[in-house]
PAKOL-96358 format. One line per field, with one value per atom (N, C-alpha, C): residue in one letter; atom name; x, z, y. Coordinates in pm, whole numbers, plus 50000, padded with zeros to 5 digits. Layout:
# PAKOL-96358
code = A,...
site = CA,...
east = X,...
up = Z,...
north = Y,...
# end
This chain:
# PAKOL-96358
code = F,F,F,G,G,G,V,V,V,D,D,D,A,A,A,V,V,V,R,R,R,H,H,H,Y,Y,Y,V,V,V,L,L,L,S,S,S,E,E,E,M,M,M,A,A,A,Q,Q,Q,D,D,D,N,N,N,D,D,D,G,G,G,L,L,L,I,I,I,S,S,S,W,W,W,E,E,E,A,A,A,I,I,I,I,I,I,E,E,E,K,K,K,T,T,T,N,N,N,A,A,A,E,E,E,L,L,L,A,A,A,N,N,N,V,V,V,L,L,L,G,G,G,N,N,N,L,L,L,V,V,V,S,S,S,R,R,R,T,T,T,I,I,I,A,A,A,M,M,M,S,S,S,N,N,N,K,K,K,Y,Y,Y,F,F,F,G,G,G,G,G,G,I,I,I,V,V,V,E,E,E,D,D,D,K,K,K,G,G,G,V,V,V,T,T,T,E,E,E,D,D,D,V,V,V,D,D,D,A,A,A,D,D,D,L,L,L,K,K,K,Q,Q,Q,V,V,V,V,V,V,T,T,T,S,S,S,A,A,A,Y,Y,Y,G,G,G,K,K,K,V,V,V,K,K,K,S,S,S,A,A,A,V,V,V,E,E,E,D,D,D,Y,Y,Y,K,K,K,I,I,I,S,S,S,D,D,D,A,A,A,I,I,I,S,S,S,E,E,E,A,A,A,L,L,L,A,A,A,V,V,V,F,F,F,R,R,R,R,R,R,A,A,A,N,N,N,K,K,K,Y,Y,Y,V,V,V,D,D,D,E,E,E,T,T,T,A,A,A,P,P,P,W,W,W,V,V,V,L,L,L,A,A,A,K,K,K,D,D,D,P,P,P,A,A,A,K,K,K,A,A,A,D,D,D,R,R,R,L,L,L,K,K,K,T,T,T,V,V,V,L,L,L,Y,Y,Y,N,N,N,L,L,L,S,S,S,E,E,E,S,S,S,I,I,I,V,V,V,I,I,I,G,G,G,L,L,L,S,S,S,L,L,L,M,M,M,T,T,T,P,P,P,F,F,F,I,I,I,P,P,P,K,K,K,S,S,S,C,C,C,E,E,E,K,K,K,A,A,A,L,L,L,N,N,N,L,L,L,I,I,I,E,E,E,Y,Y,Y,G,G,G,K,K,K,Y,Y,Y,V,V,V,S,S,S,G,G,G,T,T,T,K,K,K,V,V,V,T,T,T,D,D,D,K,K,K,P,P,P,E,E,E,I,I,I,L,L,L,F,F,F,A,A,A,R,R,R,L,L,L,D,D,D,A,A,A,K,K,K,V,V,V,V,V,V,M,M,M,E,E,E,E,E,E,V,V,V,N,N,N,K,K,K,M,M,M,L,L,L,E,E,E,A,A,A,R,R,R,R,R,R,P,P,P,K,K,K,E,E,E,E,E,E,K,K,K,K,K,K,V,V,V,E,E,E,V,V,V,V,V,V,K,K,K,E,E,E,E,E,E,K,K,K,V,V,V,A,A,A,K,K,K,P,P,P,Q,Q,Q,I,I,I,E,E,E,F,F,F,D,D,D,D,D,D,F,F,F,A,A,A,K,K,K,V,V,V,E,E,E,L,L,L,K,K,K,V,V,V,A,A,A,R,R,R,I,I,I,T,T,T,A,A,A,C,C,C,E,E,E,K,K,K,V,V,V,A,A,A,K,K,K,S,S,S,K,K,K,K,K,K,L,L,L,L,L,L,N,N,N,C,C,C,A,A,A,Y,Y,Y,T,T,T,L,L,L,R,R,R,I,I,I,T,T,T,L,L,L
site = N,CA,C,N,CA,C,N,CA,C,N,CA,C,N,CA,C,N,CA,C,N,CA,C,N,CA,C,N,CA,C,N,CA,C,N,CA,C,N,CA,C,N,CA,C,N,CA,C,N,CA,C,N,CA,C,N,CA,C,N,CA,C,N,CA,C,N,CA,C,N,CA,C,N,CA,C,N,CA,C,N,CA,C,N,CA,C,N,CA,C,N,CA,C,N,CA,C,N,CA,C,N,CA,C,N,CA,C,N,CA,C,N,CA,C,N,CA,C,N,CA,C,N,CA,C,N,CA,C,N,CA,C,N,CA,C,N,CA,C,N,CA,C,N,CA,C,N,CA,C,N,CA,C,N,CA,C,N,CA,C,N,CA,C,N,CA,C,N,CA,C,N,CA,C,N,CA,C,N,CA,C,N,CA,C,N,CA,C,N,CA,C,N,CA,C,N,CA,C,N,CA,C,N,CA,C,N,CA,C,N,CA,C,N,CA,C,N,CA,C,N,CA,C,N,CA,C,N,CA,C,N,CA,C,N,CA,C,N,CA,C,N,CA,C,N,CA,C,N,CA,C,N,CA,C,N,CA,C,N,CA,C,N,CA,C,N,CA,C,N,CA,C,N,CA,C,N,CA,C,N,CA,C,N,CA,C,N,CA,C,N,CA,C,N,CA,C,N,CA,C,N,CA,C,N,CA,C,N,CA,C,N,CA,C,N,CA,C,N,CA,C,N,CA,C,N,CA,C,N,CA,C,N,CA,C,N,CA,C,N,CA,C,N,CA,C,N,CA,C,N,CA,C,N,CA,C,N,CA,C,N,CA,C,N,CA,C,N,CA,C,N,CA,C,N,CA,C,N,CA,C,N,CA,C,N,CA,C,N,CA,C,N,CA,C,N,CA,C,N,CA,C,N,CA,C,N,CA,C,N,CA,C,N,CA,C,N,CA,C,N,CA,C,N,CA,C,N,CA,C,N,CA,C,N,CA,C,N,CA,C,N,CA,C,N,CA,C,N,CA,C,N,CA,C,N,CA,C,N,CA,C,N,CA,C,N,CA,C,N,CA,C,N,CA,C,N,CA,C,N,CA,C,N,CA,C,N,CA,C,N,CA,C,N,CA,C,N,CA,C,N,CA,C,N,CA,C,N,CA,C,N,CA,C,N,CA,C,N,CA,C,N,CA,C,N,CA,C,N,CA,C,N,CA,C,N,CA,C,N,CA,C,N,CA,C,N,CA,C,N,CA,C,N,CA,C,N,CA,C,N,CA,C,N,CA,C,N,CA,C,N,CA,C,N,CA,C,N,CA,C,N,CA,C,N,CA,C,N,CA,C,N,CA,C,N,CA,C,N,CA,C,N,CA,C,N,CA,C,N,CA,C,N,CA,C,N,CA,C,N,CA,C,N,CA,C,N,CA,C,N,CA,C,N,CA,C,N,CA,C,N,CA,C,N,CA,C,N,CA,C,N,CA,C,N,CA,C,N,CA,C,N,CA,C,N,CA,C,N,CA,C,N,CA,C,N,CA,C,N,CA,C,N,CA,C,N,CA,C,N,CA,C,N,CA,C,N,CA,C,N,CA,C,N,CA,C,N,CA,C,N,CA,C,N,CA,C,N,CA,C,N,CA,C,N,CA,C,N,CA,C,N,CA,C,N,CA,C,N,CA,C,N,CA,C,N,CA,C,N,CA,C,N,CA,C,N,CA,C,N,CA,C,N,CA,C,N,CA,C,N,CA,C,N,CA,C,N,CA,C,N,CA,C,N,CA,C,N,CA,C,N,CA,C,N,CA,C,N,CA,C,N,CA,C,N,CA,C,N,CA,C,N,CA,C,N,CA,C,N,CA,C,N,CA,C,N,CA,C,N,CA,C,N,CA,C,N,CA,C,N,CA,C,N,CA,C,N,CA,C,N,CA,C,N,CA,C,N,CA,C,N,CA,C,N,CA,C,N,CA,C,N,CA,C,N,CA,C,N,CA,C,N,CA,C,N,CA,C,N,CA,C,N,CA,C,N,CA,C
east = 50082,50000,50085,50204,50286,50261,50364,50355,50243,50230,50130,49988,49962,49827,49792,49890,49866,49851,49935,49923,49783,49741,49610,49499,49506,49401,49399,49516,49523,49478,49527,49491,49344,49288,49148,49050,49083,48989,49006,49119,49141,49148,49031,49021,49094,49138,49218,49139,49007,48926,48833,48865,48775,48853,48786,48848,48848,48931,48936,48942,48913,48915,49008,49093,49183,49181,49177,49180,49236,49278,49331,49226,49103,48997,48963,48966,48931,49033,49161,49265,49250,49221,49202,49088,48976,48858,48884,48948,48972,49077,49179,49283,49223,49140,49077,48980,48896,48790,48842,48943,48987,49119,49220,49350,49356,49303,49308,49201,49075,48965,48957,48963,48943,49068,49180,49304,49383,49426,49513,49451,49324,49255,49245,49219,49210,49343,49451,49584,49616,49590,49623,49548,49417,49342,49361,49392,49421,49549,49652,49779,49761,49684,49662,49592,49490,49418,49505,49589,49679,49778,49827,49919,49849,49730,49657,49613,49561,49502,49599,49700,49788,49935,49973,50113,50169,50083,50128,50138,50116,50124,49990,49993,49871,49871,49768,49759,49624,49628,49505,49467,49363,49319,49209,49169,49072,48931,48901,48765,48687,48615,48549,48398,48341,48197,48156,48027,47978,48028,48044,48087,48227,48308,48445,48448,48355,48353,48332,48242,48216,48338,48404,48527,48630,48653,48754,48718,48588,48546,48578,48548,48575,48725,48802,48947,49014,48980,49047,49005,48890,48844,48894,48952,48993,49105,49199,49313,49266,49175,49127,49059,48984,48914,49013,49113,49214,49292,49332,49409,49331,49202,49119,49105,49087,49072,49200,49315,49443,49467,49434,49452,49366,49254,49166,49199,49312,49356,49256,49177,49081,49142,49240,49316,49228,49138,49047,48964,48916,48838,48925,49051,49142,49163,49180,49198,49072,48957,48830,48816,48857,48849,48946,49064,49161,49111,49053,49000,48881,48813,48699,48741,48866,48920,48921,48969,48977,48838,48749,48612,48544,48563,48502,48563,48694,48761,48713,48691,48637,48498,48419,48286,48296,48395,48419,48451,48523,48554,48424,48335,48207,48122,48129,48050,48098,48229,48285,48307,48317,48334,48443,48569,48678,48681,48642,48643,48541,48437,48340,48395,48456,48516,48623,48695,48806,48758,48632,48579,48551,48549,48518,48640,48709,48829,48801,48678,48644,48646,48643,48641,48776,48879,49013,49057,49032,49073,48994,48868,48789,48845,48881,48938,49070,49152,49278,49253,49153,49121,49073,48992,48942,49058,49150,49263,49356,49365,49444,49379,49246,49176,49192,49190,49209,49351,49449,49589,49613,49557,49573,49504,49388,49316,49395,49455,49535,49654,49722,49840,49801,49691,49647,49606,49530,49488,49605,49706,49824,49902,49906,49975,49910,49776,49704,49719,49738,49752,49895,49991,50132,50166,50110,50144,50101,50004,49947,50004,50024,50083,50196,50304,50410,50476,50512,50585,50500,50375,50288,50259,50242,50215,50337,50455,50578,50591,50560,50567,50468,50345,50242,50276,50328,50362,50475,50564,50672,50618,50502,50440,50381,50349,50287,50385,50363,50452,50414,50509,50476,50455,50365,50339,50231,50221,50120,50148,50048,50069,50085,50199,50231,50171,50095,50035,50145,50129,50227,50325,50308,50396,50359,50458,50435,50431,50332,50324,50410,50432,50512,50441,50518,50456,50456,50514,50514,50473,50345,50298,50302,50337,50337,50198,50169,50045,50069,49997,50017,49966,49843,49782,49707,49766,49699,49585,49475,49365,49409,49367,49406,49298,49341,49250,49249,49136,49126,49168,49129,49163,49314,49379,49525,49596,49551,49614,49602,49483,49463,49543,49565,49650,49793,49841,49975,49983,49878,49873,49883,49806,49807,49944,50011,50146,50242,50230,50317,50297,50171,50141,50187,50170,50212,50363,50437,50584,50632,50553,50595,50560,50475,50436,50555,50577,50688,50662,50771,50758,50702,50616,50555,50661,50653,50746,50708,50810,50784,50698,50598,50510,50576,50577,50635,50523,50541,50437,50450,50347,50348,50275,50346,50286,50231,50103,50040,50061,50104,50120,49984,49965,49840,49844,49742,49736,49690,49765,49731,49638,49521,49422,49473,49457,49497,49395,49441,49348,49251,49130,49031,49060,49029,49050,48929,48956,48848,48763,48643,48552,48611,48684,48741,48838,48913,49005,48926,48819,48738,48675,48642,48578,48672,48802,48900,48903,48841,48841,48747,48794,48712,48666,48540,48484,48437,48477,48440,48357,48253,48167,48163,48185,48187,48083,48024,47930,47991,48007,48063,47958,47997,47904,47936,48060,48099,48221,48239,48353,48386,48513,48554,48692,48721,48850,48963,49078,49198,49264,49300,49361,49488,49505,49624,49638,49528,49532,49415,49443,49338,49265,49324,49267,49226,49295,49268,49138,49071,48946,48956,48903,48902,48762,48752,48621,48600,48477,48436,48341,48354,48271,48244,48144,48115,48145,48196,48244,48174,48133,48078,48138,48156,48221,48114,48121,48029,48106,48048,48109,48025
up = 50000,50000,50000,50055,50073,50211,50265,50402,50417,50321,50334,50333,50254,50250,50385,50446,50577,50684,50678,50771,50761,50638,50615,50675,50655,50707,50859,50918,51065,51131,51081,51140,51118,51008,50978,51051,51060,51110,51257,51318,51457,51542,51587,51664,51797,51849,51971,52090,52090,52205,52177,52076,52042,51979,51968,51904,51753,51687,51542,51484,51356,51286,51166,51147,51032,50962,50830,50750,50614,50540,50406,50319,50324,50239,50274,50403,50445,50394,50397,50348,50196,50126,49980,49949,50017,49991,50020,50134,50171,50082,50044,49956,49821,49768,49639,49648,49751,49762,49787,49872,49912,49847,49856,49804,49652,49594,49448,49380,49423,49355,49386,49514,49554,49534,49590,49585,49457,49436,49322,49188,49171,49045,49015,49119,49099,49052,49119,49080,48936,48904,48771,48660,48677,48566,48558,48670,48664,48586,48615,48544,48397,48373,48235,48152,48209,48136,48115,48213,48197,48084,48075,47966,47831,47831,47705,47644,47728,47675,47667,47758,47761,47776,47732,47738,47878,47977,48116,48190,48121,48187,48251,48382,48456,48490,48445,48466,48525,48611,48667,48584,48503,48418,48484,48607,48681,48625,48539,48483,48578,48671,48776,48755,48822,48824,48968,48993,49130,49192,49113,49165,49223,49177,49227,49375,49413,49550,49651,49620,49713,49725,49613,49617,49707,49687,49766,49913,49943,50084,50154,50086,50142,50161,50060,50063,50170,50175,50268,50414,50436,50574,50628,50542,50583,50687,50674,50767,50911,50938,51074,51129,51043,51086,51116,51030,51052,51179,51197,51315,51443,51444,51561,51594,51492,51513,51568,51515,51562,51707,51743,51881,51978,51930,52013,52001,51934,51913,51831,51751,51663,51523,51510,51386,51269,51298,51193,51138,51226,51182,51101,51144,51073,50929,50912,50777,50694,50755,50683,50635,50719,50680,50566,50570,50463,50332,50342,50222,50164,50248,50200,50092,50098,49996,49860,49859,49734,49684,49777,49736,49670,49730,49674,49538,49527,49400,49290,49326,49228,49181,49274,49239,49148,49174,49095,48950,48932,48796,48722,48789,48727,48699,48791,48776,48661,48643,48541,48406,48408,48286,48194,48232,48150,48007,47988,47853,47761,47820,47741,47711,47811,47792,47684,47678,47582,47438,47415,47279,47225,47314,47274,47296,47190,47203,47282,47276,47346,47498,47541,47686,47737,47662,47700,47834,47856,47982,48100,48077,48184,48216,48114,48135,48211,48176,48248,48395,48422,48561,48639,48574,48637,48675,48582,48609,48715,48718,48823,48959,48966,49093,49142,49049,49085,49137,49069,49111,49249,49272,49402,49512,49482,49579,49612,49510,49530,49621,49596,49676,49822,49847,49986,50049,49975,50028,50061,49973,49998,50118,50136,50252,50381,50380,50499,50522,50415,50427,50456,50442,50458,50591,50706,50832,50836,50755,50760,50653,50534,50425,50361,50432,50389,50256,50233,50111,49986,49992,49876,49848,49954,49936,49878,49924,49870,49722,49686,49545,49461,49515,49441,49428,49535,49531,49432,49419,49322,49178,49162,49029,48993,49097,49072,49117,49234,49287,49431,49522,49663,49699,49794,49841,49757,49764,49687,49539,49471,49330,49247,49184,49106,48966,48927,48794,48689,48593,48487,48510,48624,48654,48568,48526,48443,48530,48507,48579,48506,48570,48506,48384,48285,48165,48171,48280,48299,48442,48472,48609,48648,48776,48829,48884,48890,48953,49104,49178,49322,49391,49362,49421,49314,49271,49171,49238,49166,49220,49243,49354,49390,49349,49287,49250,49368,49435,49556,49531,49416,49386,49375,49305,49288,49421,49500,49630,49721,49728,49818,49773,49643,49596,49646,49642,49691,49842,49911,50057,50093,50024,50053,50025,49918,49888,50000,50046,50153,50281,50317,50440,50430,50313,50292,50307,50255,50262,50406,50488,50627,50721,50674,50761,50782,50905,50929,50858,50813,50743,50840,50787,50871,50920,51047,51102,51052,51037,50993,51096,51046,51137,51188,51317,51378,51405,51347,51365,51502,51577,51712,51711,51754,51761,51901,51907,52037,52084,52209,52267,52308,52276,52316,52467,52532,52676,52707,52796,52838,52957,52944,53052,53175,53289,53415,53452,53514,53553,53661,53653,53752,53884,53996,54128,54161,54247,54291,54394,54417,54511,54652,54686,54821,54843,54737,54749,54761,54684,54690,54828,54891,55025,55129,55100,55195,55196,55093,55083,55186,55258,55361,55308,55284,55235,55352,55352,55463,55411,55482,55449,55567,55542,55651,55627,55733,55726,55798,55727,55787,55881,56006,56103,56140,56113,56142,56059,56030,55947,55977,56002,56028,55969,55940,55881,55981,55930,56012,56021,56142,56160,56077,56017,55937,55810,55765,55642,55554,55422,55327,55267,55280,55213,55307,55423,55511,55587,55604,55681,55788,55905,56015,56021,55989,55981,56095,56138,56231,56156,56178,56102,56183,56141,56199,56091,56130,56035,56060,55952,55964,55854,55886,55793,55733,55600,55533,55435,55395,55295,55170
north = 49878,50000,50126,50119,50238,50297,50361,50413,50515,50608,50714,50661,50560,50502,50439,50374,50314,50422,50524,50636,50699,50719,50781,50696,50566,50479,50479,50459,50450,50580,50693,50822,50857,50811,50842,50753,50625,50527,50489,50526,50489,50616,50658,50781,50768,50883,50883,50829,50845,50807,50690,50610,50501,50386,50273,50157,50174,50096,50102,49962,49952,49824,49837,49736,49740,49605,49609,49486,49520,49418,49440,49509,49456,49508,49653,49686,49822,49924,49888,49979,49998,49889,49898,49995,49977,50059,50207,50236,50375,50440,50364,50418,50455,50367,50395,50513,50512,50612,50752,50766,50900,50942,50859,50899,50892,50786,50772,50858,50843,50912,51061,51095,51235,51319,51274,51354,51331,51208,51179,51211,51180,51205,51354,51435,51579,51637,51596,51644,51604,51478,51426,51499,51515,51575,51726,51791,51934,51959,51880,51892,51855,51749,51704,51812,51877,51980,52104,52135,52250,52226,52105,52070,52064,52010,51993,52126,52216,52339,52457,52461,52578,52544,52425,52387,52384,52363,52353,52485,52597,52728,52762,52787,52818,52966,53037,53182,53221,53323,53378,53501,53488,53598,53681,53640,53719,53716,53621,53609,53518,53576,53500,53488,53389,53370,53339,53336,53316,53187,53081,52953,52960,53053,53066,53106,53191,53243,53130,53037,52927,52836,52809,52729,52796,52924,52996,52999,53009,53013,52881,52770,52638,52617,52656,52634,52720,52848,52939,52918,52858,52834,52701,52619,52485,52487,52581,52584,52595,52688,52707,52582,52513,52392,52279,52264,52160,52190,52314,52354,52326,52362,52340,52192,52109,51965,51904,51946,51894,51932,52056,52101,52022,51968,51885,51736,51704,51566,51486,51553,51485,51478,51390,51381,51336,51244,51197,51313,51399,51515,51611,51626,51716,51669,51539,51484,51504,51486,51505,51649,51745,51886,51917,51856,51877,51816,51698,51632,51707,51785,51863,51962,52007,52098,52028,51905,51829,51789,51757,51722,51842,51960,52081,52115,52095,52123,52028,51902,51807,51849,51897,51946,52068,52152,52273,52236,52127,52081,52049,51979,51944,52068,52166,52288,52376,52382,52472,52402,52270,52191,52248,52239,52294,52242,52118,52060,52129,52185,52261,52401,52462,52595,52590,52478,52465,52467,52440,52438,52578,52677,52814,52903,52943,53028,53156,53206,53329,53311,53188,53161,53111,53136,53089,53147,53276,53338,53283,53252,53190,53052,52977,52845,52854,52953,52971,53002,53084,53119,52996,52914,52792,52700,52680,52592,52651,52783,52848,52825,52842,52819,52676,52582,52442,52419,52475,52457,52516,52634,52699,52617,52564,52481,52355,52295,52174,52203,52314,52349,52366,52436,52457,52325,52243,52115,52024,52021,51939,51989,52120,52177,52129,52121,52077,51927,51851,51706,51662,51752,51716,51649,51694,51626,51479,51445,51310,51217,51267,51186,51268,51290,51382,51351,51225,51192,51216,51176,51192,51339,51418,51561,51631,51592,51651,51621,51498,51459,51539,51554,51626,51774,51833,51976,52002,51906,51921,51918,51854,51851,51987,52063,52195,52303,52357,52461,52485,52472,52488,52635,52656,52792,52858,52988,53059,53039,52990,52956,53083,53095,53214,53201,53302,53301,53297,53209,53195,53082,53011,52898,52778,52704,52585,52460,52381,52253,52151,52037,51933,51877,51840,51781,51629,51573,51429,51396,51415,51392,51245,51221,51085,51054,50926,50883,50878,50958,50964,50838,50802,50684,50606,50497,50413,50337,50321,50244,50100,50045,49909,49809,49701,49594,49496,49488,49405,49261,49205,49067,49048,49140,49132,49149,49248,49273,49151,49093,48980,48858,48842,48733,48752,48877,48907,48887,48927,48910,48763,48681,48537,48476,48521,48471,48510,48634,48683,48603,48582,48508,48364,48306,48167,48154,48253,48249,48263,48329,48354,48239,48148,48037,47943,47897,47802,47672,47610,47483,47378,47296,47193,47095,47065,46967,46828,46745,46610,46538,46472,46402,46275,46258,46139,46039,45923,45821,45759,45767,45713,45578,45476,45342,45321,45306,45285,45141,45130,44997,44943,44819,44758,44731,44780,44759,44617,44557,44421,44430,44372,44377,44302,44366,44302,44195,44090,43982,44028,43984,44020,43949,44019,43958,43870,43773,43685,43755,43705,43768,43771,43665,43659,43774,43810,43924,44054,44066,44188,44206,44091,44096,44152,44149,44203,44357,44421,44566,44625,44726,44791,44927,44941,45067,45151,45279,45366,45483,45516,45628,45722,45853,45949,46057,46108,46219,46339,46452,46573,46633,46655,46711,46855,46896,47035,47070,47202,47244,47389,47416,47553,47579,47708,47744,47727,47688,47676,47812,47856,47988,48002,48123,48157,48072,48016,47939,47980,47992,48031,47911,47792,47676,47563,47548,47435,47451,47338,47335,47227,47252,47156,47095,46969,46904,46804,46792,46687,46595,46466,46375,46248,46177,46045,45943,45832,45731,45599,45536,45402,45314,45192,45099,45008,45000,44909,44824,44715,44629,44627
# end
């Protein structure tokens, strides 16, 4: 899975004040749903569209619409929410607030439809502004996620530009896949191979030959008659001083045959 995927799962699913559950399948599902689909996919397609439409150059042309304001409000308010959650040791909540930036940015892509804007040369500046807003949102979101998945965020920020995104900056033309979607069937096959390799080799089975028990001869009745059977009735019982287990009993005894 990689260290960051495991960090993300443990910090998200195992709250500081509650129990948590971990399994191979659960990590696969969470990695695909949040890291691959929400975060990684947004970074990949934003960079891809920047390269496809403007040779990788991202510029803020200031052509805004009402939908931009809501995106900026969600993104700029995220820091305070993450900070507050961390101070309360609610790491899972902090990660959720950071991921909210990427979720909102993904929604923004659907709202603005860059692929439609690209068909109209007159809307080129609007398209540039949209891609700039996405890049800026990604940078802020990655900054907030860095304490939790540092290596992946560093890699992603290197694909764009760390800090305040400067208009006119060129993104990478060969973006890496941050989090590839995991095929549960393939992963579990690898898991089973790993577990099988770690199992200790079976010890050679030692064949144990059972000895046939020879029946003892039965005693005659005259011998049995020599046995004295005793039956006792407990009439009193008290604890022995300075002892936790011993008992002092009084009893009456009678002999029977």
